[in-house]
N, C-alpha and C positions, 0 to 999 in steps of 0.2 A: 768976492767971487760968486758967480750965480750957483745956484743949486742945479744940478743936471739932471735930465730925465734917466732913469733907469731902464735899460734894456730889459725886455721881457722874454723869456724863454718861450718859443723856439728860436730866436733871433741867433743867425749863424755866427756871430762875433762871440758869443758866449761859448762856444765849443771850439774856438781857435787857441793854438798855442800862442803865447804873446812873445814879443821881441824883447830883448833886454834894452834897458836903458843905457845909452852910450855916454852921455854927459849930462849933467844937471845944469840946466840953464833956465832962463826965466820962464820958458814955455813949460818945462817940467814943473817948476815951482807953482805957476799957475793951476796947472792940472792938480797937483797937491792941494791947494786951496779950493779947488772946486770938489774934490773928493771929500775934503773935511767938511764943507758945506753940505754936500749931500748926504753924507752919513749923519751929521747932526740933525738934518731935517726928517730923516726916515724915521718912522715910529719903532722905537725900541731897536733901532740900529747899532750895531757894536763894530761895524766894518763895512767897508766897500771897497772893490778893486776896480783898476782903470778899464778894464773890459766892460765892467757894468755900466760904464758911461760912455763908451764908445771908442776907448783909446787902448789899442792892442799893444800896451807895455807892460813890463814886469814891475808893477808898482800898485802898492794897496796901503789903507790905513786901517787900523784897529784901534779902539778904544773902550775897553769893557769897565773902567772905573766908575761909571753910572749905573751900571747893572746889577741888579741885587745878586746874581750869580758870580761876578766878577769882583765886587767891591773890596773883598778881603785880600785877594791875591792878583796884583796887576802892576803893570809898568807903566801906566798912564797912557798917553797918545803915542802910538808907534807909526812912524812914516817908514814903510818898509819898500826899499828900492832893490830891485834884482835878488830876493830874499831865497835863501837856501836852506832848507832842514838837514842839519848835520847828524842829529840823532833824534829818534823817537823812542820812547819806552812807555809801558804800561798800556792798558786799553780800557775804554768805557765806552758805552753808548749813551748817546745824549740826543734829545729831540733838536733838530735845527730847522731854521727857516731862512728864507733868503728874500731880498727885495726884487731880485728877478725872476722869483716863482712865488709871488704873493699869497696865492690861494691854497697852498699847501706847506706842511711840515713833514719831517721824515726823521726816522731814528737810524742815526749815522754812528758807526764805530770808529773812533779816533785814538791816537796816542794821548796820553794824560800827561806827560811830560815830553817837552821837545826843545832841543837846542838848534838855534838857526845863526847864521850870518846874514848880514845884509848892509847896504849903504843907506845912510839916514839923510835926511833933507839937506845937510850941510857937506855933504859928500864924504863923509866920514864912514870907514868900515867899522861895523859893530858885530858884536857876537851877544846873544842873549839865552838866557834858558828860562822857559816860561811852563807853567802847569795850569792843571785844571781849565776852566772856562775860557782864560786867555789863550791857552794853547789851542783849544778846540776852534776858537774864532779865528786864530792866525792860520790853522790848516785850513779852515774853510774859505778864507780870503785867497790864500796861495793856490788853493785847487783852481780858482777862477783864472789864473796866470797860465794854467796848463789846459784849459778848456774844459775842465771838470766840474760839473755841479753837483750837489748834494744828492740829487736824483740818481747819479751815476753810482753812489756810494751805498745805497740802501739795498741790503741783501734780499728783500722780498717787497717788490711793491704792493704786493696784496696785503701783506701784514705791517709793511713798516712805514708807510706813507698814509697821511692823514690830512684830511680837508680841514683848513683852518676855520675856525667858526668866525673869528673876525681878526682883521690885522691891526694891531695898536702897537 
């Protein structure tokens, strides 16, 4: 499947609430494949959401297993269709970046432990508990499904937003 172009802020689709995936068909599975190829092609990418590639659907992929921050604690590749966070606990501030905002990173406070429900690519309902970097990555990608960017979560743009030295 092709690597898709990542929409850049301030594209209006990035600020739009996405609609639920009603059924998993060949079109949705092709979109999943495009998301995976796009994620794997991005420098340091650990996730991508459907609206970032122009599809306003509640679907994202996350895989932190190759990242030094997520290597120790992860569930491997996650395909999250219609995900919902059931529980969030703890709090930590981490530096986040986004392929849709490639020139900046920012300090964002997120839950350190989450429990979520979602449908997988086989149409099976799942529940998962995630912590640490993987939990942060999941929350970041799920924000995209609600039209929320990491910029919206920075307490102070003056002290919490940083120009990226280089994107890799």
